[in-house]
C-alpha positions as CSV (number, residue, x, y, z in Angstrom):
1,X,-11.2,-36.1,-40.8
2,X,-12.2,-34.3,-44.0
3,X,-12.7,-30.6,-44.1
4,X,-16.4,-31.1,-44.8
5,X,-16.8,-32.9,-41.4
6,X,-14.6,-30.6,-39.3
7,X,-16.9,-28.6,-37.1
8,X,-14.1,-26.1,-36.3
9,X,-14.3,-24.7,-39.8
10,X,-17.9,-23.4,-39.8
11,X,-17.4,-22.1,-36.2
12,X,-14.3,-20.2,-37.4
13,X,-16.2,-18.8,-40.4
14,X,-19.0,-17.6,-38.0
15,X,-16.5,-16.1,-35.7
16,X,-14.6,-14.2,-38.5
17,X,-17.9,-12.5,-39.5
18,X,-18.4,-11.2,-36.0
19,X,-14.9,-10.9,-34.3
20,X,-11.8,-9.4,-35.9
21,X,-9.8,-12.3,-37.2
22,X,-12.3,-14.6,-35.6
23,X,-10.5,-14.6,-32.2
24,X,-10.4,-12.5,-29.1
25,X,-6.6,-12.7,-28.8
26,X,-4.4,-12.8,-31.9
27,X,-2.2,-15.9,-31.4
28,X,-5.4,-18.0,-31.2
29,X,-6.0,-17.4,-34.9
30,X,-3.3,-19.9,-36.1
31,X,-2.1,-17.1,-38.4
32,X,1.6,-18.0,-37.7
33,X,1.1,-21.7,-38.4
34,X,-1.8,-21.8,-40.9
35,X,-4.9,-23.8,-40.7
36,X,-8.1,-23.6,-38.6
37,X,-8.1,-22.9,-34.8
38,X,-9.5,-25.6,-32.6
39,X,-12.6,-24.4,-30.8
40,X,-12.6,-25.9,-27.3
41,X,-15.8,-27.5,-26.0
42,X,-14.5,-28.7,-22.6
43,X,-11.4,-29.6,-20.7
44,X,-10.4,-31.9,-17.9
45,X,-7.1,-32.7,-16.3
46,X,-4.3,-32.5,-18.9
47,X,-6.7,-32.6,-21.9
48,X,-9.3,-30.6,-23.8
49,X,-11.8,-31.6,-26.5
50,X,-12.5,-29.6,-29.6
51,X,-15.8,-29.1,-31.5
52,X,-15.3,-32.5,-33.1
53,X,-14.8,-34.1,-29.7
54,X,-11.2,-34.8,-30.6
55,X,-9.0,-35.0,-27.5
56,X,-5.7,-33.2,-27.2
57,X,-3.0,-33.3,-24.6
58,X,-2.8,-29.6,-23.6
59,X,0.5,-27.9,-23.2
60,X,-0.7,-24.3,-23.2
61,X,-3.0,-24.6,-20.1
62,X,-4.7,-21.3,-20.9
63,X,-1.2,-19.9,-21.4
64,X,0.0,-20.9,-17.9
65,X,-2.7,-20.5,-15.3
66,X,-3.9,-24.2,-15.2
67,X,-0.9,-25.4,-13.2
68,X,-3.2,-28.0,-11.5
69,X,-4.8,-29.1,-14.8
70,X,-8.3,-28.3,-15.8
71,X,-11.2,-28.9,-13.4
72,X,-9.3,-29.6,-10.3
73,X,-11.9,-30.8,-7.7
74,X,-10.8,-28.4,-4.9
75,X,-10.8,-25.4,-7.2
76,X,-14.1,-26.3,-8.7
77,X,-15.7,-26.6,-5.2
78,X,-14.3,-23.2,-4.1
79,X,-15.4,-21.5,-7.3
80,X,-18.9,-22.9,-7.0
81,X,-19.3,-21.9,-3.4
82,X,-18.0,-18.4,-4.2
83,X,-20.4,-18.0,-7.1
84,X,-23.4,-18.9,-4.9
85,X,-22.4,-16.2,-2.5
86,X,-22.2,-13.5,-5.3
87,X,-20.4,-12.8,-8.5
88,X,-19.2,-9.2,-7.8
89,X,-19.7,-6.6,-5.1
90,X,-17.5,-3.6,-5.8
91,X,-16.6,-3.7,-2.1
92,X,-13.9,-5.4,-0.1
93,X,-14.1,-9.0,0.9
94,X,-12.2,-11.2,3.3
95,X,-11.0,-13.4,0.5
96,X,-9.0,-10.6,-1.0
97,X,-7.1,-10.2,2.3
98,X,-6.5,-14.0,2.4
99,X,-5.2,-14.1,-1.1
100,X,-2.9,-11.1,-0.4
101,X,-1.6,-12.9,2.7
102,X,-1.0,-16.1,0.8
103,X,0.9,-14.4,-2.0
104,X,3.0,-12.2,0.3
105,X,3.9,-15.3,2.4
106,X,5.4,-16.9,-0.7
107,X,7.2,-13.9,-2.2
108,X,9.0,-12.0,0.6
109,X,10.2,-9.2,-1.7
110,X,6.6,-7.8,-1.5
111,X,5.1,-6.3,1.7
112,X,2.0,-4.9,0.0
113,X,0.0,-5.9,-3.1
114,X,-2.7,-4.5,-5.3
115,X,-5.1,-6.9,-7.1
116,X,-6.2,-6.2,-10.6
117,X,-7.9,-8.1,-13.4
118,X,-5.2,-8.7,-16.1
119,X,-1.5,-8.9,-16.7
120,X,-1.6,-5.8,-19.0
121,X,-3.4,-3.8,-16.3
122,X,-0.8,-5.0,-13.7
123,X,2.2,-4.2,-15.9
124,X,1.0,-0.7,-16.9
125,X,0.2,0.1,-13.3
126,X,3.6,-1.0,-12.1
127,X,5.3,1.4,-14.5
128,X,3.0,4.2,-13.4
129,X,3.9,3.4,-9.8
130,X,7.6,3.3,-10.6
131,X,7.3,6.7,-12.3
132,X,5.3,8.1,-9.4
133,X,7.7,6.8,-6.7
134,X,10.9,8.1,-8.5
135,X,9.6,11.2,-10.1
136,X,11.1,10.1,-13.4
137,X,9.6,9.4,-16.8
138,X,11.9,7.1,-18.8
139,X,12.2,3.3,-18.5
140,X,14.0,0.4,-20.0
141,X,12.4,-2.8,-21.5
142,X,13.9,-5.6,-23.5
143,X,13.3,-6.7,-27.1
144,X,11.3,-10.0,-27.0
145,X,9.8,-9.4,-23.6
146,X,6.0,-8.9,-23.6
147,X,4.4,-6.9,-20.7
148,X,0.9,-6.5,-22.1
149,X,-0.6,-4.3,-24.7
150,X,-0.4,-0.9,-23.0
151,X,0.7,1.8,-25.4
152,X,4.1,2.6,-23.9
153,X,5.0,-1.1,-24.0
154,X,4.3,-1.9,-27.7
155,X,7.7,-0.6,-28.7
156,X,10.7,-1.8,-30.7
157,X,14.2,-0.6,-30.4
158,X,15.2,2.8,-31.8
159,X,18.3,3.4,-34.0
160,X,20.7,3.5,-31.1
161,X,21.0,3.9,-27.3
162,X,20.7,7.7,-27.6
163,X,17.3,7.3,-29.2
164,X,14.1,5.9,-27.7
165,X,11.7,3.3,-29.1
166,X,9.4,3.2,-32.0
167,X,5.8,2.0,-31.7
168,X,5.1,-1.6,-33.0
169,X,1.3,-1.1,-33.2
170,X,-0.9,1.3,-35.2
171,X,-2.7,3.6,-32.9
172,X,0.2,4.3,-30.7
173,X,1.4,7.9,-31.2
174,X,5.2,8.5,-31.3
175,X,5.0,10.8,-28.3
176,X,3.6,8.0,-26.1
177,X,6.7,5.9,-26.6
178,X,9.3,8.6,-26.4
179,X,10.3,7.6,-22.9
180,X,10.6,3.9,-23.6
181,X,14.1,2.6,-24.3
182,X,14.3,-0.9,-25.7
183,X,17.5,-3.0,-25.3
184,X,18.7,-6.4,-26.2
185,X,18.0,-9.1,-23.7
186,X,21.1,-10.6,-22.0
187,X,23.4,-7.8,-23.4
188,X,25.3,-6.5,-20.3
189,X,27.5,-4.1,-22.2
190,X,24.4,-2.4,-23.8
191,X,22.7,-2.2,-20.5
192,X,25.6,-0.5,-18.9
193,X,25.9,2.0,-21.8
194,X,22.2,2.8,-21.5
195,X,22.5,3.6,-17.8
196,X,25.6,5.7,-18.5
197,X,23.5,7.7,-21.0
198,X,20.1,7.8,-19.3
199,X,20.5,6.4,-15.7
200,X,19.5,9.5,-13.8
201,X,16.3,9.8,-15.9
202,X,15.2,6.2,-15.5
203,X,12.2,5.3,-13.4
204,X,12.6,1.6,-13.8
205,X,13.9,-1.4,-15.7
206,X,11.1,-3.9,-16.6
207,X,12.1,-7.4,-17.4
208,X,10.7,-10.9,-17.7
209,X,13.2,-13.1,-15.7
210,X,12.4,-15.9,-18.1
211,X,10.9,-14.5,-21.3
212,X,7.9,-16.6,-22.4
213,X,6.9,-14.7,-25.5
214,X,10.1,-15.3,-27.5
215,X,9.6,-19.0,-26.5
216,X,11.6,-19.8,-23.4
217,X,14.7,-17.6,-22.9
218,X,16.0,-17.0,-19.4
219,X,18.0,-14.0,-18.3
220,X,21.6,-15.1,-17.5
221,X,22.6,-14.7,-13.8
222,X,25.3,-12.1,-14.7
223,X,22.7,-10.1,-16.7
224,X,20.1,-10.2,-13.9
225,X,22.8,-9.3,-11.3
226,X,23.8,-6.3,-13.3
227,X,20.2,-5.1,-13.7
228,X,19.9,-5.2,-10.0
229,X,23.2,-3.4,-9.4
230,X,22.6,-0.6,-11.9
231,X,19.1,0.1,-10.7
232,X,20.4,0.4,-7.1
233,X,23.3,2.6,-8.2
234,X,21.1,5.0,-10.2
235,X,18.0,5.0,-8.1
236,X,15.8,3.2,-10.7
237,X,13.4,0.5,-9.7
238,X,13.8,-3.1,-10.9
239,X,10.4,-4.4,-12.0
240,X,10.2,-8.2,-12.5
241,X,7.3,-9.2,-14.8
242,X,6.4,-12.6,-13.3
243,X,2.9,-12.8,-14.9
244,X,4.0,-16.0,-16.6
245,X,6.7,-17.2,-14.2
246,X,5.0,-16.4,-11.0
247,X,4.3,-19.6,-9.0
248,X,4.9,-21.4,-12.3
249,X,8.6,-22.0,-12.3
250,X,9.0,-22.3,-8.5
251,X,6.8,-21.8,-5.4
252,X,8.7,-18.6,-4.7
253,X,8.5,-17.6,-8.4
254,X,11.5,-16.9,-10.7
255,X,13.0,-14.4,-8.2
256,X,13.6,-17.2,-5.8
257,X,15.5,-19.1,-8.5
258,X,17.8,-16.1,-9.1
259,X,18.2,-15.5,-5.3
260,X,20.0,-18.9,-5.2
261,X,22.8,-17.5,-7.3
262,X,22.6,-13.8,-6.5
263,X,22.9,-13.2,-2.7
264,X,20.1,-10.9,-1.4
265,X,18.5,-10.6,-4.8
266,X,15.0,-9.1,-4.9
267,X,13.1,-6.8,-7.2
268,X,11.5,-3.5,-6.2
269,X,8.2,-4.3,-7.8
270,X,6.8,-7.7,-8.9
271,X,4.0,-8.1,-11.5
272,X,2.0,-11.3,-11.2
273,X,-0.9,-13.0,-13.1
274,X,-2.0,-16.3,-14.6
275,X,-1.4,-18.8,-11.8
276,X,-2.6,-16.5,-9.0
277,X,-6.0,-16.5,-10.7
278,X,-6.1,-20.2,-11.4
279,X,-7.7,-19.5,-14.8
280,X,-9.9,-16.6,-13.7
281,X,-9.2,-13.0,-14.7
282,X,-6.9,-11.9,-11.9
283,X,-3.4,-10.3,-11.7
284,X,-1.5,-8.2,-9.2
285,X,1.5,-6.0,-8.6
286,X,3.3,-5.5,-5.3
287,X,6.5,-4.4,-3.6
288,X,7.9,-2.9,-0.4
289,X,5.5,-0.8,1.7
290,X,7.4,2.4,1.0
291,X,6.8,2.0,-2.7
292,X,3.3,0.7,-2.6
293,X,2.1,3.5,-0.3
294,X,2.4,5.9,-3.3
295,X,-0.8,4.3,-4.6
296,X,-4.2,5.9,-4.1
297,X,-5.9,6.2,-1.7
298,X,-2.6,6.6,0.3
299,X,-0.6,8.4,-2.3
300,X,-0.8,10.3,-5.6
301,X,-0.5,7.4,-8.1
302,X,-4.0,6.6,-9.3
303,X,-5.2,3.1,-10.1
304,X,-8.7,1.6,-9.8
305,X,-10.8,-1.3,-11.2
306,X,-14.4,-2.2,-10.7
307,X,-13.7,-5.9,-10.9
308,X,-10.4,-5.9,-9.0
309,X,-10.4,-8.6,-6.3
310,X,-13.4,-10.3,-7.8
311,X,-14.8,-12.8,-5.3
312,X,-15.1,-15.7,-7.7
313,X,-11.6,-15.1,-9.1
314,X,-10.0,-14.8,-5.7
315,X,-11.6,-18.1,-4.6
316,X,-10.1,-19.8,-7.7
317,X,-6.7,-18.2,-7.2
318,X,-6.5,-18.8,-3.4
319,X,-7.4,-22.5,-3.7
320,X,-4.9,-22.9,-6.5
321,X,-2.1,-21.4,-4.5
322,X,-3.0,-23.6,-1.5
323,X,-2.9,-26.7,-3.6
324,X,0.5,-26.0,-5.2
325,X,2.0,-25.4,-1.7
326,X,1.4,-29.0,-0.7
327,X,4.6,-31.0,-0.1
328,X,6.0,-32.6,-3.3
329,X,3.9,-30.7,-5.8
330,X,6.7,-28.7,-7.4
331,X,9.1,-31.6,-7.3
332,X,6.7,-33.8,-9.2
333,X,5.8,-31.0,-11.6
334,X,9.5,-30.2,-12.3
335,X,10.2,-33.9,-12.9
336,X,7.4,-34.2,-15.4
337,X,8.6,-31.1,-17.3
338,X,12.2,-32.3,-17.4
339,X,11.0,-35.7,-18.6
340,X,9.1,-34.1,-21.5
341,X,12.0,-31.8,-22.5
342,X,14.6,-34.6,-22.3
343,X,12.4,-37.0,-24.2
344,X,11.8,-34.5,-27.0
345,X,15.5,-33.6,-27.2
346,X,16.5,-37.3,-27.4
347,X,13.9,-38.0,-30.1
348,X,15.1,-35.0,-32.2
349,X,18.7,-36.1,-31.8
350,X,17.9,-39.6,-33.0
351,X,16.1,-38.3,-36.0
352,X,18.8,-35.7,-36.9
353,X,16.7,-32.7,-36.2
354,X,18.4,-29.6,-34.8
355,X,16.9,-29.0,-31.4
356,X,17.6,-27.2,-28.1
357,X,15.3,-26.9,-25.1
358,X,15.1,-25.5,-21.6
359,X,12.7,-25.7,-18.7
360,X,12.1,-24.5,-15.1
361,X,9.4,-25.8,-12.9
362,X,6.3,-26.3,-15.0
363,X,7.4,-24.1,-17.9
364,X,9.4,-25.1,-20.9
365,X,10.4,-24.1,-24.4
366,X,12.2,-25.6,-27.4
367,X,13.8,-24.3,-30.6
368,X,14.7,-26.0,-33.8
369,X,18.2,-24.7,-33.4
370,X,21.4,-26.5,-32.3
371,X,21.9,-24.1,-29.4
372,X,19.6,-22.2,-27.1
373,X,19.2,-18.5,-28.2
374,X,20.0,-15.8,-25.6
375,X,18.0,-12.9,-27.2
376,X,15.3,-12.1,-29.7
377,X,17.5,-11.8,-32.8
378,X,18.9,-15.3,-32.2
379,X,15.3,-16.6,-31.7
380,X,14.4,-15.3,-35.1
381,X,16.9,-17.7,-36.7
382,X,14.8,-20.7,-35.9
383,X,13.2,-22.5,-38.8
384,X,9.6,-21.3,-38.8
385,X,8.5,-23.5,-41.8
386,X,9.8,-26.6,-40.0
387,X,8.2,-25.5,-36.8
388,X,4.8,-25.2,-38.6
389,X,5.2,-28.8,-39.8
390,X,5.9,-29.9,-36.3
391,X,3.0,-28.1,-34.9
392,X,0.5,-29.6,-37.3
393,X,2.1,-33.0,-37.1
394,X,1.6,-33.0,-33.3
395,X,-1.9,-31.5,-33.7
396,X,-2.9,-34.4,-36.0
397,X,-1.6,-36.8,-33.3
398,X,-3.6,-35.2,-30.5
399,X,-0.9,-33.0,-29.0
400,X,-1.6,-29.3,-28.6
401,X,1.4,-26.9,-28.3
402,X,1.4,-23.2,-28.8
403,X,0.4,-22.2,-32.4
404,X,3.5,-20.0,-32.7
405,X,7.2,-20.7,-32.3
406,X,7.6,-17.7,-30.0
407,X,5.5,-19.0,-27.2
408,X,6.6,-21.1,-24.2
409,X,4.8,-24.3,-23.1
410,X,3.3,-25.4,-19.8
411,X,3.0,-28.7,-18.0
412,X,0.5,-29.2,-15.3
413,X,0.2,-31.4,-12.2
414,X,-2.4,-33.4,-14.1
415,X,0.0,-34.6,-16.9
416,X,1.0,-38.2,-16.3
417,X,4.0,-40.2,-17.4
418,X,1.8,-41.8,-20.0
419,X,0.9,-38.3,-21.4
420,X,4.6,-37.4,-21.6
421,X,5.5,-40.7,-23.3
422,X,2.6,-40.3,-25.8
423,X,3.8,-36.7,-26.6
424,X,7.4,-37.8,-27.1
425,X,6.2,-40.7,-29.3
426,X,4.1,-38.3,-31.4
427,X,7.0,-35.9,-31.8
428,X,9.3,-38.7,-32.8
429,X,6.9,-39.6,-35.6
430,X,6.9,-36.0,-36.8
431,X,10.6,-35.6,-36.5
432,X,11.1,-38.4,-39.0
433,X,9.2,-36.3,-41.6
434,X,11.1,-33.0,-41.0
């Protein structure tokens, strides 16, 4: 297709005149990989079609929520029925209670939950709750983990463990991030030193158990175990950000994966999003009753939202969770994801391309590196120019992966063996050119 006939180009030009960068979330702009974003007209199953009606096998799935694929019949029916009953009420509904019951039945570390509208909202509320429950101000996060764009979370590491973080975004005053300590992911020694220096001042440690915004990097079992032990020892709360991993890597979420290796493992607060909304704006945070009762109207930690528990969003999320609970769903999803990852790795090996990959459930990631990185500095060593070639080569062949090498990928229940085979075949063709 020549540029003159690509309908995505005039759409992008129109968008750039009206919307900063032409997009409503930065990674969509293709700035990291170059070229013109694809404007989606429609989606069904494992595919979407762009403005030119070109079909793509979709491995972002709205960045994780579309675990059933696009347009699942049961979800569509539930959403249509809910919409007919009303879009929003600003008052409680029975479906909010049903969704809470469903989530809590699958994630036993939580006894109570609060529904909100976005992962950013859930993440910032979880930190406020941790501070309110402990009476402390400081907290730890890890470089490469993304917990939303709240001011105190847009932070990079300071000059050492005795100093706190520096803002990574304009518009964030230094005093707002003065209580945020940023550490290296999977660095046990550094974690222990940070607690020795600041432990009695820490409200919480916030971590993605599998980081999805430095591609796919999982916390090692010893590292996660030490996070739990130190939080318990010093009276800080362990906050697991499962916005991306929740109900995506396992039916019990990532915490259930770690509990297999760490007896009795559970977080104090869990942050959820994406899959629990099934593609609608819905997120949540929850934990034991004693912690959650610090929230208004029971306690002094304020949090509110006009659209929280939206009736259409809860219908979408509730039906999605009920579908993925069905026997065999996660076994099949995991098998599809492993097949994709193994196929890509084999194709890269045969073509002499450095490649490493990992996956869990319906989430995966790969690096153009010979070994899997364990933290953000190691991730930065990947070959970005070569990744950009791979991205555009796959795009030209009808395969859509994240337009940035720092993002994980997602497989849905709608991806077939033929889709996986076509993706591996396309990748093999591109690997030959790298």
